[in-house]
C-alpha positions in Angstrom: 74.3 122.7 82.8 76.0 120.7 80.1 74.5 117.5 78.7 76.9 114.5 78.4 76.0 112.1 75.6 75.9 108.3 76.1 78.9 108.1 73.8 81.0 110.3 76.1 80.0 108.3 79.2 80.9 105.0 77.5 84.7 105.4 77.5 87.0 102.9 79.3 88.5 104.0 82.6 92.2 103.1 83.2 92.7 102.2 86.8 96.5 101.9 86.5 96.6 105.4 85.0 94.3 106.8 87.7 96.4 105.2 90.5 99.6 106.5 89.0 98.3 110.0 89.5 97.9 109.4 93.3 100.6 109.9 95.8 101.0 107.0 98.4 99.8 108.2 101.8 102.0 106.5 104.4 100.6 106.1 107.9 97.0 107.2 107.3 95.1 107.9 110.5 91.6 109.0 111.2 92.8 112.6 111.5 95.2 112.9 108.4 93.1 111.6 105.4 94.4 114.3 103.0 91.2 114.2 100.9 91.7 117.9 100.0 95.4 117.8 99.1 96.4 118.4 95.5 99.0 115.6 95.7 96.3 113.4 97.2 96.3 109.6 97.8 92.8 109.7 96.3 91.6 110.1 92.7 88.3 110.7 91.1 87.5 108.5 88.1 83.9 109.2 87.1 80.4 110.2 88.2 78.4 107.1 89.1 74.7 107.1 90.1 74.3 109.4 93.1 78.0 109.5 93.8 81.3 108.6 92.1 84.1 106.1 91.4 87.3 106.7 93.2 90.8 105.2 93.7 92.9 105.4 96.8 96.5 104.5 97.7 97.6 104.4 101.3 98.9 102.5 104.3 97.2 102.9 107.7 93.8 103.3 109.3 90.8 105.4 108.3 88.2 107.2 110.2 84.7 105.8 110.4 82.3 106.6 107.5 78.9 105.7 106.3 76.7 106.4 103.2 73.0 106.9 103.9 72.0 107.1 100.2 73.2 103.7 98.9 75.5 100.8 99.1 79.3 101.3 98.6 81.4 98.9 96.5 85.0 98.5 97.6 87.4 96.5 95.4 91.1 95.9 96.3 93.3 96.4 93.3 96.7 95.8 95.1 97.5 94.8 98.7 95.0 94.0 101.3 92.7 95.6 103.9 90.4 94.7 106.7 87.1 96.5 106.1 85.5 96.7 109.6 81.8 97.1 109.6 79.8 98.2 112.7 76.8 95.9 112.8 74.5 95.8 115.9 77.2 97.8 117.8 79.8 95.0 117.1 82.9 95.6 114.9 82.9 92.9 112.2 86.3 92.7 110.3 86.2 91.6 106.7 89.7 90.9 105.2 89.8 91.5 101.5 92.8 91.3 99.2 93.7 92.0 95.6 91.0 90.9 93.2 88.3 90.7 95.9 85.5 93.2 96.7 82.9 93.9 99.4 79.6 95.7 99.3 79.0 97.8 102.3 75.3 98.2 102.9 73.9 101.7 103.0 73.9 103.3 106.4 76.5 100.9 107.9 79.4 102.6 109.6 82.8 101.2 108.4 86.5 101.9 108.4 89.7 100.5 106.8 92.6 98.9 108.5 95.5 98.6 106.0 98.8 98.4 107.8 100.6 96.7 104.8 99.2 99.1 102.2 96.3 99.0 99.8 95.1 100.4 96.5 91.4 100.4 96.2 88.6 101.3 93.8 85.3 102.4 95.3 81.9 103.2 94.0 80.7 105.6 96.7 77.3 107.2 97.0 77.1 110.7 98.4 76.9 112.2 100.9 79.4 110.5 103.1 79.4 111.0 106.9 82.8 110.9 108.7 83.5 110.3 112.3 86.8 110.0 114.1 85.4 108.3 117.3 83.7 104.9 117.1 80.0 105.6 116.4 77.4 104.2 118.8 75.6 102.6 115.8 
């Protein structure tokens, strides 16, 4: 196992550069997220806590997901999205646009509705649970 110094960790991250390496995913659906594709709409920026920092670039609707080991931070860089949280078995939409962010509490199922397109930065704890069908909370 290699040791990374504090100096190596303290380097600026360039979001525009990271997003330029992504390929826009048009018409994302819960079944075509392309997370494992080399020309992916998703990019890894850095390790962070018990997870990582990521960027994404897509139009469409995501599957449900949740993070049982921490809160997730979602910041919209360009465009807008409705981040739908499942709270007490009720879908609660939260519209966020460029320059805004939302903290998704740990363990809360959520999904993205982005019909006009969005570029986001997330700080995402791992592991992530995914589900295509609406969870029963």
